[in-house]
C-alpha positions in Angstrom: 12.1 108.3 49.5 15.8 107.4 49.9 16.7 105.4 53.0 18.2 107.3 55.9 22.0 107.2 55.9 23.4 105.4 58.9 26.4 106.8 60.8 29.1 105.0 62.8 28.3 104.7 66.5 31.0 105.5 69.2 31.9 103.3 72.1 32.8 106.1 74.6 34.1 106.4 78.1 31.0 106.9 80.3 30.7 109.5 83.1 30.2 107.6 86.3 29.3 110.4 88.8 29.9 114.1 88.6 33.4 113.9 90.2 34.8 111.4 87.6 37.8 112.7 85.7 39.3 109.5 84.3 38.3 106.0 83.5 40.5 102.9 82.7 39.8 100.2 80.1 39.9 96.9 81.9 38.9 94.4 79.2 37.3 94.3 75.8 34.4 91.8 75.9 34.3 91.7 72.1 37.1 91.6 69.5 37.5 93.9 66.5 35.3 92.7 63.7 32.8 90.9 66.0 29.1 91.5 65.4 27.4 93.2 68.4 23.8 93.9 69.2 22.3 97.1 70.6 22.5 96.9 74.5 25.2 94.2 74.4 28.2 94.8 76.7 31.4 95.4 74.7 34.0 96.8 77.1 34.6 96.8 80.8 36.0 100.0 82.3 37.0 101.0 85.9 36.4 104.3 87.6 34.8 105.7 90.8 35.7 102.4 92.6 33.4 100.4 90.4 33.7 98.3 87.3 31.1 99.1 84.6 30.2 97.4 81.3 29.8 99.8 78.4 27.0 98.8 76.1 26.7 99.1 72.4 24.4 101.9 71.5 23.5 100.3 68.1 23.9 97.0 66.3 26.7 96.5 63.9 30.3 95.4 63.8 33.0 96.5 66.3 35.1 97.7 63.4 37.8 99.5 65.3 39.2 99.3 68.9 41.0 102.6 69.7 41.9 102.0 73.4 43.7 98.9 74.6 43.3 97.6 78.2 45.1 99.9 80.6 44.3 103.0 78.6 43.0 105.9 80.6 40.7 108.7 79.3 38.2 111.3 80.4 34.4 110.9 80.0 33.6 110.9 76.3 37.0 109.5 75.3 36.5 107.4 72.2 37.2 103.8 72.9 36.0 102.1 69.7 33.6 102.4 66.8 30.6 100.3 65.8 29.7 100.5 62.1 28.8 98.5 59.1 31.2 97.8 56.2 31.5 100.8 53.9 30.5 103.5 56.4 32.8 106.5 56.5 34.8 106.0 59.7 37.5 108.6 58.9 34.8 111.3 58.5 33.3 110.2 61.8 36.7 110.5 63.6 37.2 114.0 62.2 33.8 115.2 63.5 33.6 113.2 66.7 32.1 115.2 69.7 32.6 113.7 73.2 29.7 115.7 74.6 27.2 114.1 72.2 28.5 110.6 73.1 28.0 111.4 76.8 24.4 112.5 76.3 23.6 109.3 74.5 25.3 107.3 77.3 23.2 109.1 79.9 20.0 108.2 78.1 21.0 104.6 78.1 22.1 104.2 81.8 18.9 102.6 83.0 19.4 99.8 80.5 23.1 99.5 81.5 22.1 98.7 85.1 19.9 95.9 83.9 22.7 94.6 81.8 25.1 94.7 84.7 22.7 92.4 86.7 22.6 90.0 83.7 26.4 90.0 83.5 26.6 89.0 87.2 24.3 86.1 86.6 26.2 85.1 83.5 29.5 85.1 85.3 28.0 82.9 88.1 26.9 80.5 85.4 30.4 80.5 83.8 31.9 79.8 87.2 29.6 76.9 87.8 30.5 75.3 84.5 34.2 75.9 85.2 34.0 74.3 88.6 32.5 71.3 87.0 35.5 71.0 84.7 38.0 71.4 87.5 39.5 68.5 89.5 39.1 68.6 93.3 42.7 69.6 93.8 42.4 72.3 91.2 39.3 73.7 92.9 41.0 73.7 96.3 44.1 75.5 94.9 42.0 78.0 93.0 40.1 78.8 96.2 43.3 79.3 98.2 44.8 81.6 95.6 41.6 83.5 94.8 41.8 82.4 91.1 38.7 83.1 89.1 37.9 79.7 87.6 35.7 81.2 84.9 38.6 83.4 83.8 40.9 80.4 83.8 38.5 78.3 81.8 38.1 81.0 79.2 41.9 80.8 78.6 42.0 77.1 78.6 40.7 74.8 75.8 39.7 71.3 76.7 37.3 69.6 79.1 39.4 69.3 82.3 41.1 71.8 84.5 44.0 70.3 86.5 46.0 71.6 89.5 48.9 72.3 87.0 46.5 74.4 84.9 45.9 76.6 88.0 49.6 76.8 88.7 50.3 78.0 85.2 47.5 80.5 85.4 49.1 81.9 88.6 52.5 82.1 86.8 51.0 83.9 83.8 49.2 86.4 86.1 51.8 86.6 88.9 49.1 85.8 91.5 50.4 85.2 95.0 53.7 83.6 94.0 57.0 84.3 95.9 59.9 86.0 94.1 63.6 85.6 94.6 64.0 89.2 95.8 63.5 90.5 99.3 60.3 92.2 98.2 57.4 90.5 100.0 54.7 91.8 97.6 54.4 94.4 94.9 50.9 95.8 94.5 50.4 98.1 91.5 48.5 101.3 92.2 45.8 100.6 89.7 42.2 99.6 89.8 40.4 100.1 93.2 43.7 100.6 95.1 44.9 103.2 92.6 41.5 104.9 92.6 41.6 105.3 96.4 45.2 106.5 96.3 44.4 109.1 93.7 41.3 110.4 95.4 42.8 110.6 98.8 45.9 112.4 97.6 43.7 114.7 95.6 41.6 115.4 98.6 44.6 116.5 100.7 45.8 118.7 97.9 42.5 120.3 96.9 40.7 121.0 100.2 41.4 123.1 103.3 40.7 120.3 105.7 40.1 120.9 109.4 39.2 118.3 112.1 37.2 118.8 115.2 36.6 116.0 117.8 33.9 115.8 120.5 33.0 113.1 123.1 29.4 111.9 123.2 27.6 110.3 126.1 26.0 107.3 124.4 23.8 106.2 127.2 20.5 107.2 125.5 21.4 105.6 122.2 22.3 102.4 124.1 18.9 102.4 125.7 17.4 103.0 122.3 19.1 99.9 121.0 17.4 97.8 123.6 14.1 98.6 121.8 15.7 98.5 118.3 18.4 95.8 118.5 18.9 95.6 114.7 20.1 99.2 114.7 23.9 99.6 115.0 25.8 102.5 116.5 26.6 103.7 113.0 22.9 103.6 112.0 22.0 105.8 115.0 24.8 108.3 114.2 23.7 108.3 110.5 20.1 109.1 111.5 21.2 112.0 113.8 23.6 113.3 111.2 21.0 113.2 108.5 18.5 115.2 110.6 21.1 117.8 111.4 22.1 118.1 107.7 18.5 118.8 106.9 18.3 121.4 109.7 21.7 123.0 108.7 22.6 122.0 105.2 25.8 124.0 104.8 27.9 120.8 105.1 25.6 118.9 102.7 27.6 120.5 100.0 30.6 120.4 97.6 32.8 122.8 95.8 32.5 122.6 92.0 33.6 125.0 89.3 34.5 127.7 91.8 31.1 127.5 93.5 29.8 126.1 96.8 26.9 123.9 95.8 24.5 123.1 98.7 22.3 120.2 98.0 18.7 119.4 98.9 18.7 115.6 99.1 20.7 114.3 102.1 22.5 111.3 100.6 24.9 109.9 103.2 27.7 107.6 102.1 29.4 105.2 104.5 32.8 103.6 104.1 32.8 99.8 103.7 36.1 97.9 104.1 37.0 95.4 101.3 39.9 93.1 100.9 41.7 95.5 98.6 40.4 98.8 99.8 37.1 100.4 100.6 34.0 101.6 98.8 31.3 104.1 99.8 27.7 103.0 99.2 25.1 105.7 99.6 21.8 105.8 101.6 19.7 108.2 99.6 17.3 110.7 101.3 18.6 109.5 104.7 16.8 112.5 106.4 13.5 111.1 105.2 14.0 107.6 106.4 13.4 106.1 109.9 16.1 104.5 111.9 14.7 101.1 111.0 14.7 101.9 107.3 18.3 103.2 107.5 19.4 100.1 109.4 17.8 97.8 106.8 19.1 99.6 103.8 22.6 99.9 105.2 22.8 96.2 105.9 21.7 95.4 102.3 24.3 97.8 100.9 27.1 96.3 103.1 26.3 92.8 101.9 26.2 93.9 98.3 29.5 95.7 98.6 31.3 92.7 100.1 29.8 90.4 97.5 30.8 92.8 94.6 27.1 93.3 93.7 26.8 97.1 94.1 25.0 98.8 91.2 26.2 102.1 89.8 23.4 104.2 91.4 24.3 102.7 94.8 27.7 104.5 94.9 26.7 107.7 93.2 25.2 111.0 94.5 26.6 111.1 98.0 26.5 114.5 99.7 28.2 113.7 103.0 30.1 110.7 104.3 30.4 108.6 107.6 33.5 106.5 108.3 33.6 104.2 111.3 36.5 102.2 112.8 34.7 101.4 116.0 34.5 97.7 115.3 38.3 97.6 115.3 38.5 99.3 118.7 39.7 102.6 117.3 38.4 105.4 119.6 39.6 108.6 117.7 40.7 109.0 114.1 40.8 111.7 111.4 39.1 110.6 108.2 39.9 112.2 104.8 37.3 114.1 102.9 35.6 112.1 100.1 36.0 114.7 97.3 34.3 116.9 96.3 32.2 116.7 99.4 32.7 119.3 102.1 32.2 117.1 105.2 32.9 113.6 106.7 32.2 112.3 110.2 34.5 109.8 111.8 32.8 107.5 114.3 35.0 105.9 117.0 34.4 102.9 119.3 32.0 103.0 122.3 34.1 102.9 125.5 32.8 102.6 129.1 34.6 105.4 130.9 34.3 107.5 134.1 32.2 110.6 133.4 30.7 113.3 135.6 26.8 113.2 135.5 24.7 115.4 137.8 27.7 116.0 140.1 28.6 112.3 140.4 31.2 110.2 138.7 29.6 107.4 136.9 30.8 104.9 134.3 29.1 105.9 131.0 29.3 104.6 127.4 31.3 107.3 125.6 31.9 107.7 121.8 34.1 110.2 120.1 32.9 111.9 116.8 35.5 113.6 114.6 34.1 116.1 112.0 36.5 116.8 109.1 35.3 119.7 107.0 36.5 121.9 104.1 37.3 125.3 105.7 36.6 127.0 102.3 32.9 126.0 102.8 32.3 126.8 106.5 34.3 128.3 109.3 35.3 126.6 112.6 32.6 128.1 114.8 29.6 127.0 112.7 31.2 123.6 112.1 31.7 123.1 115.8 28.0 124.1 116.3 27.0 121.5 113.8 29.0 118.8 115.6 27.6 119.9 118.9 24.0 119.7 117.6 24.7 116.1 116.5 26.0 115.3 119.9 22.9 116.8 121.5 20.6 114.8 119.3 22.4 111.6 120.2 22.5 112.3 124.0 18.8 113.0 124.0 18.0 110.2 121.5 16.1 112.7 119.3 15.9 110.8 116.1 12.4 111.6 114.9 
């Protein structure tokens, strides 16, 4: 029986979430001609506010790189080819089908997440080795200028990293150095900052956004926090919102392909501020989790986001979003929809203000909620009823 003929294997742009339209090649982890093993990371791409290592789907040689760093392409876009010498690459290129490549990538995503964890561990190990090579002054300067010592060491042959080596690295990469012009700083709209800019502009251009604000007497939630001190205001609002989305799921939705899709799972994303932008981790099945479970999971996700350790599945699948600026003292603001979702809730700071209660003026803790919704999905009256229902849950502390 003749042996089965092997075909070249594509290295393709993965689809990171149903809303992904483009991804960007950040760095090739292998060079053309290198031998790679199945499951080994070969290229780093950026999209959906995360960086993702694309794995080899078979063992062989990376015979051709077709997309240099900075190249953008849609899901399925052919980045490179893994094959053995003598395999018909030209025939493969003529018959390449992006959809087939995406299906293969989807089947391998579980393995990709494990590889991402291994990559984080490997980078930590490389950083430890690089720090051992660096002089004290070099380590101090690298820390001040946010220089990745592992990246510097990869560019630098030899056994010692000096302060001058760090300065030359800064010059090569234009990190934090003043210029002769009056421009204080130039920040390219690429990577995370570019992703945020693109998505927010697209949100304004593609959705019929309307905002409704409503004050909430937060006395009952404050009393609740005395028995559950680990729960933050945002945890309490998330729990109330999740319960109302389960009761009235019209805003647990998105518009896709000319249809309103109303979802069963209530997966609530929440905005986390980072040094260069923000990211939205997701608490899945928030309506089925207790306040304590939401509080614990949200704390873990916040820590992972700020340490750069979020996994792909922790930022995917959101059906509604919360955004809070209360910790900055902002009382009222209008968040922008997180496309293609139909709703986002802005949570302001708790203020102690005069309020009328049972015919008397008392000082009460007050919080303002602002619901931004896509008017194509729901009209103003039911959206207002949805916001009012959340307020009533909070004022009665009905979170079970």
